[in-house]
C-alpha positions as CSV (number, residue, x, y, z in Angstrom):
1,X,0.1,0.0,-0.1
2,X,1.3,3.5,-0.9
3,X,0.8,4.9,2.6
4,X,2.4,8.4,1.4
5,X,-0.4,8.7,-1.1
6,X,-3.4,7.8,1.0
7,X,-2.1,10.5,3.8
8,X,-1.6,13.4,1.4
9,X,-4.9,12.7,-0.1
10,X,-6.6,12.8,3.5
11,X,-4.8,15.8,4.0
12,X,-6.0,17.6,1.0
13,X,-9.8,16.2,1.7
14,X,-9.4,17.5,5.4
15,X,-8.2,21.1,4.5
16,X,-10.6,21.3,1.3
17,X,-13.6,20.8,3.9
18,X,-12.6,24.2,5.4
19,X,-10.7,26.0,3.1
20,X,-13.4,27.8,1.2
21,X,-14.3,31.1,-0.3
22,X,-15.5,32.4,3.0
23,X,-12.2,31.7,4.7
24,X,-9.8,34.7,5.1
25,X,-7.5,34.1,2.2
26,X,-4.1,34.7,4.1
27,X,-5.3,32.3,7.1
28,X,-6.0,29.9,4.4
29,X,-2.5,30.3,2.7
30,X,-0.8,29.9,6.1
31,X,-2.4,26.8,6.9
32,X,-1.7,25.3,3.6
33,X,1.9,26.3,3.8
34,X,2.1,24.6,7.6
35,X,0.8,21.4,6.1
36,X,2.1,21.3,2.4
37,X,4.7,20.2,1.4
38,X,4.9,17.9,4.4
39,X,7.9,16.3,6.0
40,X,8.6,12.6,6.5
41,X,5.0,12.0,7.6
42,X,6.4,9.8,10.4
43,X,3.4,9.8,12.9
44,X,0.7,9.3,10.2
45,X,2.5,6.6,8.5
46,X,3.2,4.6,11.8
47,X,-0.6,4.7,12.3
48,X,-1.4,3.4,9.1
49,X,1.5,0.9,9.2
50,X,-0.2,-0.5,12.7
51,X,-3.6,-0.5,11.3
52,X,-2.5,-2.6,8.4
53,X,-0.3,-4.9,10.6
54,X,-3.5,-5.5,12.9
55,X,-5.3,-6.5,9.7
56,X,-7.8,-3.3,9.4
57,X,-10.0,-3.5,6.1
58,X,-10.9,0.3,6.6
59,X,-7.8,2.0,4.9
60,X,-9.9,5.2,4.1
61,X,-10.7,5.7,7.8
62,X,-7.1,4.6,8.8
63,X,-6.0,7.5,6.3
64,X,-8.2,10.0,7.7
65,X,-7.4,9.3,11.4
66,X,-3.6,9.5,10.4
67,X,-4.2,12.8,8.8
68,X,-5.7,14.1,12.1
69,X,-2.6,13.3,13.8
70,X,-0.3,14.9,11.2
71,X,-2.6,18.0,11.4
72,X,-1.8,18.0,15.2
73,X,1.7,17.5,14.6
74,X,1.9,20.6,12.1
75,X,0.0,22.5,14.6
76,X,2.6,22.0,17.2
77,X,5.3,22.9,14.8
78,X,4.0,26.1,14.0
79,X,3.6,27.1,17.4
80,X,7.3,25.6,18.3
81,X,8.6,28.1,16.0
82,X,7.1,31.0,17.4
83,X,9.3,33.7,18.8
84,X,8.1,32.8,22.4
85,X,9.4,29.6,21.9
86,X,12.1,28.6,19.4
87,X,12.1,31.5,17.0
88,X,13.0,29.4,14.2
89,X,13.0,31.1,10.9
90,X,12.9,27.8,8.9
91,X,10.9,24.7,8.9
92,X,11.3,21.9,6.3
93,X,13.7,24.1,4.4
94,X,11.0,26.8,3.9
95,X,10.3,29.9,6.0
96,X,8.4,28.9,9.0
97,X,4.9,30.1,9.0
98,X,5.3,33.3,11.5
99,X,8.3,34.5,9.2
100,X,6.1,34.0,5.9
101,X,2.7,35.3,7.4
102,X,3.3,37.1,10.6
103,X,2.9,36.0,14.3
104,X,-0.7,36.7,14.5
105,X,-1.6,34.5,11.7
106,X,1.0,31.6,12.8
107,X,-0.8,31.6,16.1
108,X,-4.2,31.4,14.2
109,X,-3.2,28.9,11.8
110,X,-1.7,26.6,14.5
111,X,-5.1,26.9,16.6
112,X,-6.9,26.0,13.3
113,X,-4.9,23.1,12.5
114,X,-5.9,21.6,16.0
115,X,-9.6,22.1,15.6
116,X,-9.4,20.8,12.1
117,X,-8.0,17.5,13.5
118,X,-10.9,17.0,15.8
119,X,-13.2,18.1,13.1
120,X,-12.0,15.7,10.7
121,X,-12.0,12.9,12.9
122,X,-15.9,13.8,13.8
123,X,-16.8,14.1,9.8
124,X,-15.3,10.8,8.9
125,X,-16.8,8.9,11.8
126,X,-20.0,10.4,12.1
127,X,-21.9,7.4,11.8
128,X,-19.6,5.3,13.9
129,X,-19.8,7.1,17.2
130,X,-18.6,3.9,19.1
131,X,-15.1,4.1,17.4
132,X,-15.2,7.9,17.2
133,X,-15.3,8.6,21.1
134,X,-12.3,6.4,22.0
135,X,-10.3,7.9,19.3
136,X,-11.3,11.3,20.2
137,X,-9.9,10.7,23.9
138,X,-6.7,8.9,22.2
139,X,-5.9,12.3,20.4
140,X,-7.1,14.6,22.9
141,X,-4.8,12.7,25.6
142,X,-1.9,13.2,23.1
143,X,-2.2,16.9,22.6
144,X,-3.2,18.4,26.2
145,X,-2.4,17.9,29.9
146,X,-1.0,16.3,31.9
147,X,1.3,14.4,29.4
148,X,0.5,15.4,25.8
149,X,2.5,17.8,23.5
150,X,1.1,21.0,25.4
151,X,2.7,19.7,28.5
152,X,5.7,18.5,26.7
153,X,6.2,22.5,25.3
154,X,5.6,23.6,29.0
155,X,8.3,21.7,30.3
156,X,10.7,24.2,28.7
157,X,9.2,26.6,31.1
158,X,10.0,24.9,34.2
159,X,13.3,25.5,36.0
160,X,14.1,21.3,36.1
161,X,12.8,18.7,34.1
162,X,14.0,15.2,33.3
163,X,15.1,14.6,29.7
164,X,12.9,11.4,29.6
165,X,9.7,13.4,30.9
166,X,10.3,16.1,28.3
167,X,10.7,13.6,25.5
168,X,7.8,11.3,26.5
169,X,5.3,14.4,26.6
170,X,6.5,16.9,23.7
171,X,7.2,13.9,21.2
172,X,6.5,10.3,22.6
173,X,2.8,11.3,23.3
174,X,1.8,11.8,19.7
175,X,3.6,8.9,18.5
176,X,1.9,6.4,21.1
177,X,-1.4,8.1,19.9
178,X,-0.4,7.1,16.6
179,X,-0.1,3.2,17.4
180,X,-2.8,3.4,19.7
181,X,-5.3,5.0,17.1
182,X,-4.1,2.6,14.3
183,X,-4.9,-0.3,16.8
184,X,-8.4,1.3,17.5
185,X,-9.1,1.6,13.8
186,X,-8.6,-2.2,13.4
187,X,-10.4,-3.1,16.5
188,X,-7.4,-4.1,18.4
189,X,-6.2,-3.6,22.1
190,X,-5.1,0.3,21.9
191,X,-3.0,0.2,25.5
192,X,-1.1,-2.8,24.2
193,X,0.2,-0.8,21.1
194,X,0.9,2.5,23.1
195,X,4.3,1.5,24.6
196,X,5.3,0.5,21.0
197,X,4.5,4.4,20.1
198,X,6.0,5.7,23.4
199,X,9.5,4.1,22.6
200,X,9.5,4.9,19.0
201,X,8.6,8.8,19.9
202,X,11.4,8.7,22.6
203,X,13.7,7.5,20.0
204,X,12.7,10.1,17.2
205,X,13.2,12.8,20.0
206,X,16.7,11.5,20.7
207,X,17.4,11.2,17.0
208,X,16.0,14.7,16.9
209,X,18.8,15.7,19.9
210,X,21.4,14.3,17.7
211,X,20.6,15.7,14.4
212,X,20.7,19.1,16.5
213,X,24.5,18.4,17.4
214,X,25.7,16.5,14.6
215,X,23.5,17.5,11.2
216,X,23.6,20.4,9.0
217,X,20.7,23.0,8.6
218,X,20.4,21.9,5.0
219,X,19.9,18.2,6.0
220,X,17.1,18.9,8.5
221,X,15.5,21.9,7.1
222,X,15.8,24.2,10.1
223,X,18.6,25.9,12.5
224,X,20.7,23.6,14.3
225,X,22.3,24.1,17.7
226,X,19.3,25.3,19.1
227,X,18.9,23.1,22.3
228,X,22.4,24.2,23.6
229,X,21.6,28.0,22.6
230,X,18.2,27.8,24.4
231,X,19.3,25.4,27.2
232,X,16.7,22.8,26.4
233,X,16.8,19.2,27.6
234,X,18.6,17.1,25.3
235,X,19.9,13.5,25.2
236,X,22.8,14.2,23.1
237,X,23.7,17.1,25.5
238,X,23.3,14.9,28.6
239,X,24.6,11.6,27.5
240,X,27.0,12.7,24.6
241,X,26.8,11.6,21.0
242,X,27.9,8.1,21.8
243,X,25.4,7.7,24.8
244,X,22.4,9.1,23.0
245,X,23.0,6.7,19.9
246,X,23.2,4.0,22.5
247,X,19.8,5.1,23.9
248,X,18.4,5.5,20.5
249,X,19.2,1.7,19.5
250,X,17.8,0.4,23.1
251,X,14.5,2.2,22.3
252,X,14.0,0.9,18.9
253,X,14.8,-2.6,20.3
254,X,12.4,-2.1,23.1
255,X,9.8,-0.9,20.5
256,X,10.1,-4.0,18.5
257,X,10.0,-6.4,21.4
258,X,6.9,-4.8,22.6
259,X,4.9,-5.3,19.2
260,X,1.8,-7.3,20.3
261,X,0.9,-10.4,18.3
262,X,-0.7,-9.6,14.8
263,X,-0.7,-10.5,11.4
264,X,1.9,-8.2,10.1
265,X,4.2,-8.0,13.3
266,X,7.2,-9.1,11.3
267,X,7.1,-6.5,8.4
268,X,6.2,-3.6,11.0
269,X,9.2,-4.6,13.0
270,X,11.3,-4.0,9.6
271,X,9.6,-0.8,8.9
272,X,10.7,0.3,12.9
273,X,14.2,-0.9,12.2
274,X,14.4,1.0,8.7
275,X,12.9,4.1,10.2
276,X,15.8,4.3,13.1
277,X,18.2,4.5,10.5
278,X,16.4,6.9,8.6
279,X,15.8,9.5,11.3
280,X,19.8,9.6,12.2
281,X,22.0,12.3,10.9
282,X,23.7,11.1,7.7
283,X,27.2,10.7,9.5
284,X,25.8,8.4,12.3
285,X,23.2,6.3,10.2
286,X,25.4,3.3,10.2
287,X,25.5,3.5,14.0
288,X,21.7,3.1,14.4
């Protein structure tokens, strides 16, 4: 199955439902800028991979759920780049939304994407409330308090935080939601799958910490060296490059070992291992 094409189509459908002639034109442009062109779409691909591994026949529903997860991720990037947080001029190699459209529209675009993520879920599952309610809770839990991505961002405002808690909320929460939601679409046990996403999410954040110290801005499409500059919690800063690489390898191994029994377990394990190499800086990929 071509996951990427399914996700891009589902995202286009979601945005098309709200970007109409009645929408303020520059807000519409800012929202599109935040979503397209996309990055690696790691979270929605993980959601679809889990749904497929669990044997779900509802590919269109799974793609729509995956798109909602990506909309939440895009919203978090818009807000993360704002001057009050990272003040990043670039995202995915292009001007960040606040640089392209101004800070007020960036705030509004991020807010609009959060709302759209839940509206999209409600629309595609309107006739299946028994499945809609658990999925809304899964995504809500991943975004808000006490341990969602909003809480993860808030840890940056605290005088002290453990790197593991920070990673688990800021990054791991949405990955855990991706695996849990993929399982829910397939009618599988969401909680059994949450640990897979939690570990992959933490691994992804460790890789991001490594990219911040060992990659170029051209490679990652955004400024590097920001963690040290802004005194952010970082696995690479706390453990060193070698320690962070070892941590990443252990997390991926733990994620693979945590895959519950399912028809596509072997294929999914191969995807997770391949992804661990893909997210590493080029100079460190052979060590993943």
